[in-house]
C-alpha beads as a LAMMPS data file, in Angstrom:
LAMMPS data file: protein, C-alpha beads

180 atoms
179 bonds

1 atom types
1 bond types

-500.0 500.0 xlo xhi
-500.0 500.0 ylo yhi
-500.0 500.0 zlo zhi

Masses

1 110.0

Atoms # bond

1 1 1 304.748 191.586 386.627
2 1 1 304.136 195.304 385.684
3 1 1 306.571 196.513 383.010
4 1 1 308.623 198.932 385.793
5 1 1 309.311 196.018 387.606
6 1 1 310.316 193.953 384.593
7 1 1 312.519 196.887 383.260
8 1 1 314.359 197.177 386.715
9 1 1 314.661 193.388 387.257
10 1 1 316.342 193.349 383.617
11 1 1 318.475 196.668 384.511
12 1 1 319.718 194.626 387.746
13 1 1 320.449 191.631 386.004
14 1 1 322.420 193.367 383.204
15 1 1 324.360 195.197 385.829
16 1 1 325.440 191.962 387.483
17 1 1 326.445 190.394 384.258
18 1 1 328.224 193.212 383.067
19 1 1 330.184 193.355 386.504
20 1 1 330.974 189.613 386.350
21 1 1 332.298 190.199 382.813
22 1 1 334.679 192.672 383.836
23 1 1 333.019 195.566 382.277
24 1 1 333.349 198.819 384.795
25 1 1 330.177 199.857 386.257
26 1 1 328.890 203.365 385.433
27 1 1 330.410 204.923 388.382
28 1 1 333.589 203.778 387.479
29 1 1 333.317 205.604 383.601
30 1 1 333.553 209.018 382.628
31 1 1 330.481 211.236 383.376
32 1 1 327.987 211.838 380.924
33 1 1 328.135 215.525 379.531
34 1 1 324.735 217.231 377.940
35 1 1 324.692 220.669 376.335
36 1 1 321.799 223.139 376.933
37 1 1 318.989 222.756 374.235
38 1 1 318.509 225.883 372.494
39 1 1 315.471 228.004 374.318
40 1 1 313.233 227.634 371.264
41 1 1 313.694 224.076 370.924
42 1 1 312.915 222.853 374.158
43 1 1 309.734 220.970 375.244
44 1 1 307.636 220.950 378.393
45 1 1 308.622 218.818 380.941
46 1 1 306.346 215.720 381.068
47 1 1 303.831 216.163 383.679
48 1 1 303.534 214.195 386.812
49 1 1 301.819 213.720 390.287
50 1 1 303.846 211.733 392.711
51 1 1 304.220 211.626 396.430
52 1 1 306.826 212.659 398.727
53 1 1 307.813 211.067 401.791
54 1 1 305.007 212.705 403.699
55 1 1 302.317 211.492 401.683
56 1 1 301.838 215.070 399.962
57 1 1 301.427 215.083 396.334
58 1 1 303.861 216.998 393.996
59 1 1 303.355 218.111 390.294
60 1 1 306.461 219.505 388.107
61 1 1 304.040 222.794 387.623
62 1 1 304.769 223.182 391.342
63 1 1 308.405 224.331 390.447
64 1 1 307.444 226.910 387.726
65 1 1 309.706 229.745 388.401
66 1 1 312.848 227.436 389.571
67 1 1 315.702 225.810 387.932
68 1 1 314.758 221.788 388.639
69 1 1 317.702 218.985 388.745
70 1 1 315.001 216.134 387.996
71 1 1 316.929 212.874 389.322
72 1 1 315.778 209.283 388.538
73 1 1 317.279 206.662 390.887
74 1 1 317.213 203.570 392.938
75 1 1 319.016 202.638 396.193
76 1 1 320.365 199.620 394.405
77 1 1 322.145 201.717 391.492
78 1 1 325.696 202.458 392.031
79 1 1 325.793 205.382 389.981
80 1 1 322.846 206.892 391.557
81 1 1 324.294 206.835 395.171
82 1 1 327.586 208.318 393.683
83 1 1 325.541 211.152 392.362
84 1 1 323.338 212.365 395.415
85 1 1 326.080 213.626 397.327
86 1 1 326.855 216.157 394.239
87 1 1 323.252 216.867 393.916
88 1 1 322.937 217.402 397.538
89 1 1 326.022 220.043 397.172
90 1 1 324.100 221.852 394.444
91 1 1 320.956 222.024 396.283
92 1 1 322.628 223.631 399.234
93 1 1 324.898 225.835 397.251
94 1 1 322.291 227.010 394.602
95 1 1 318.771 226.518 396.471
96 1 1 318.581 230.070 397.351
97 1 1 319.183 231.177 394.042
98 1 1 316.127 229.081 392.656
99 1 1 317.433 225.650 392.143
100 1 1 315.125 222.680 393.351
101 1 1 316.769 219.383 393.433
102 1 1 314.022 216.403 393.239
103 1 1 314.814 212.839 393.367
104 1 1 312.626 210.142 391.825
105 1 1 312.997 206.869 393.530
106 1 1 312.427 203.776 391.072
107 1 1 312.806 201.674 393.820
108 1 1 310.036 198.518 393.809
109 1 1 310.164 198.229 397.474
110 1 1 308.910 201.724 397.786
111 1 1 309.226 204.012 400.916
112 1 1 310.055 201.018 403.052
113 1 1 313.308 200.551 401.168
114 1 1 313.987 204.544 400.417
115 1 1 313.360 205.991 403.882
116 1 1 316.058 204.165 405.607
117 1 1 318.356 205.154 402.839
118 1 1 317.528 208.788 402.926
119 1 1 317.701 208.732 406.773
120 1 1 321.126 207.548 406.671
121 1 1 322.096 209.854 403.697
122 1 1 320.896 212.831 405.183
123 1 1 319.533 213.942 401.591
124 1 1 318.926 217.629 401.720
125 1 1 316.410 217.815 398.941
126 1 1 312.687 216.401 398.154
127 1 1 312.244 212.859 397.399
128 1 1 309.558 211.350 395.495
129 1 1 308.343 207.644 394.643
130 1 1 308.265 207.112 390.978
131 1 1 305.695 205.098 389.086
132 1 1 305.529 203.336 385.848
133 1 1 303.598 206.173 383.703
134 1 1 306.224 208.705 384.908
135 1 1 308.992 206.805 383.865
136 1 1 307.340 205.989 380.480
137 1 1 306.624 209.700 379.881
138 1 1 310.456 210.686 380.720
139 1 1 311.415 207.753 378.764
140 1 1 313.192 206.055 381.857
141 1 1 314.765 202.928 380.403
142 1 1 318.298 202.750 382.640
143 1 1 319.290 204.417 385.718
144 1 1 320.579 207.152 386.633
145 1 1 318.707 209.766 384.481
146 1 1 318.884 212.887 385.109
147 1 1 317.056 216.211 383.505
148 1 1 317.686 219.960 384.085
149 1 1 314.380 221.897 383.753
150 1 1 314.513 225.684 382.914
151 1 1 312.309 228.150 384.891
152 1 1 309.721 227.704 382.377
153 1 1 309.029 224.274 382.978
154 1 1 311.208 222.912 379.865
155 1 1 313.564 220.563 379.699
156 1 1 316.990 222.048 378.982
157 1 1 319.208 219.130 379.158
158 1 1 319.058 215.401 379.636
159 1 1 321.902 213.017 381.147
160 1 1 320.490 209.771 380.014
161 1 1 321.756 206.075 381.072
162 1 1 324.386 206.851 383.282
163 1 1 326.443 208.921 385.929
164 1 1 326.879 212.622 385.063
165 1 1 329.956 214.559 384.761
166 1 1 329.485 216.743 387.864
167 1 1 331.207 220.049 386.502
168 1 1 329.395 219.706 383.393
169 1 1 325.950 219.647 385.549
170 1 1 326.835 222.393 387.586
171 1 1 327.927 224.653 384.665
172 1 1 324.373 223.989 382.917
173 1 1 322.772 225.033 386.573
174 1 1 324.705 228.212 386.779
175 1 1 323.775 228.973 382.838
176 1 1 320.196 228.426 383.538
177 1 1 320.114 230.269 386.999
178 1 1 321.555 233.195 385.314
179 1 1 318.531 233.484 383.022
180 1 1 315.466 235.214 384.461

Bonds

1 1 1 2
2 1 2 3
3 1 3 4
4 1 4 5
5 1 5 6
6 1 6 7
7 1 7 8
8 1 8 9
9 1 9 10
10 1 10 11
11 1 11 12
12 1 12 13
13 1 13 14
14 1 14 15
15 1 15 16
16 1 16 17
17 1 17 18
18 1 18 19
19 1 19 20
20 1 20 21
21 1 21 22
22 1 22 23
23 1 23 24
24 1 24 25
25 1 25 26
26 1 26 27
27 1 27 28
28 1 28 29
29 1 29 30
30 1 30 31
31 1 31 32
32 1 32 33
33 1 33 34
34 1 34 35
35 1 35 36
36 1 36 37
37 1 37 38
38 1 38 39
39 1 39 40
40 1 40 41
41 1 41 42
42 1 42 43
43 1 43 44
44 1 44 45
45 1 45 46
46 1 46 47
47 1 47 48
48 1 48 49
49 1 49 50
50 1 50 51
51 1 51 52
52 1 52 53
53 1 53 54
54 1 54 55
55 1 55 56
56 1 56 57
57 1 57 58
58 1 58 59
59 1 59 60
60 1 60 61
61 1 61 62
62 1 62 63
63 1 63 64
64 1 64 65
65 1 65 66
66 1 66 67
67 1 67 68
68 1 68 69
69 1 69 70
70 1 70 71
71 1 71 72
72 1 72 73
73 1 73 74
74 1 74 75
75 1 75 76
76 1 76 77
77 1 77 78
78 1 78 79
79 1 79 80
80 1 80 81
81 1 81 82
82 1 82 83
83 1 83 84
84 1 84 85
85 1 85 86
86 1 86 87
87 1 87 88
88 1 88 89
89 1 89 90
90 1 90 91
91 1 91 92
92 1 92 93
93 1 93 94
94 1 94 95
95 1 95 96
96 1 96 97
97 1 97 98
98 1 98 99
99 1 99 100
100 1 100 101
101 1 101 102
102 1 102 103
103 1 103 104
104 1 104 105
105 1 105 106
106 1 106 107
107 1 107 108
108 1 108 109
109 1 109 110
110 1 110 111
111 1 111 112
112 1 112 113
113 1 113 114
114 1 114 115
115 1 115 116
116 1 116 117
117 1 117 118
118 1 118 119
119 1 119 120
120 1 120 121
121 1 121 122
122 1 122 123
123 1 123 124
124 1 124 125
125 1 125 126
126 1 126 127
127 1 127 128
128 1 128 129
129 1 129 130
130 1 130 131
131 1 131 132
132 1 132 133
133 1 133 134
134 1 134 135
135 1 135 136
136 1 136 137
137 1 137 138
138 1 138 139
139 1 139 140
140 1 140 141
141 1 141 142
142 1 142 143
143 1 143 144
144 1 144 145
145 1 145 146
146 1 146 147
147 1 147 148
148 1 148 149
149 1 149 150
150 1 150 151
151 1 151 152
152 1 152 153
153 1 153 154
154 1 154 155
155 1 155 156
156 1 156 157
157 1 157 158
158 1 158 159
159 1 159 160
160 1 160 161
161 1 161 162
162 1 162 163
163 1 163 164
164 1 164 165
165 1 165 166
166 1 166 167
167 1 167 168
168 1 168 169
169 1 169 170
170 1 170 171
171 1 171 172
172 1 172 173
173 1 173 174
174 1 174 175
175 1 175 176
176 1 176 177
177 1 177 178
178 1 178 179
179 1 179 180
C-alpha cells in the first residue's frame, strides 16, 4: 500500500475512533485562524502538475498573478465538505478580482468518486486529483488543509489539519487581493 493510501486509511480510522469516543468532529469545532505571513518571509508554493476533470494538466505556475485558495480535501472528510460551499461563495464573490479557488482531491478512488460528488455539489471552481508527491511537498498529514497563495506564487497563509474560520479566510483573501 502506498503511503498516501496508508495515511488516508489512518485518518479515516482516527476520525471514526474519535467520533466513537465522543470527541467532536472537526466540523463541530471552532475554525482555524491564520495570520498572513510577512511578505519578506513568504516562500514559493511547492510546484505540482496535476490533472483536472477534463484531463488537462494544471500547474501552480498557471496561477501567477492571481490569489489562490488551494484546498486539499476528500469526499469522506466532514470538515472538507463543510468548507466547499464557503470556498464556492468566495470564488463567485472574488473571482473577477483575481481569486482562483483550486481544490485538490485526495480521494483514493480518484475521479470515479470525485466526479459524482462534484456533479451533485455544483462546485464552481477547478478541481484537481492529488497525488502522494504533491501531498508530501505541501506537508499534508490531515484533511482539510488549505493554503492562501499570493499573486507572486508564495504561500501567504496556511490553515492546517482542520476546518477553517470562514471570516478569517475571507479577510485574508481581501487583504491579498488589495495588493497589486
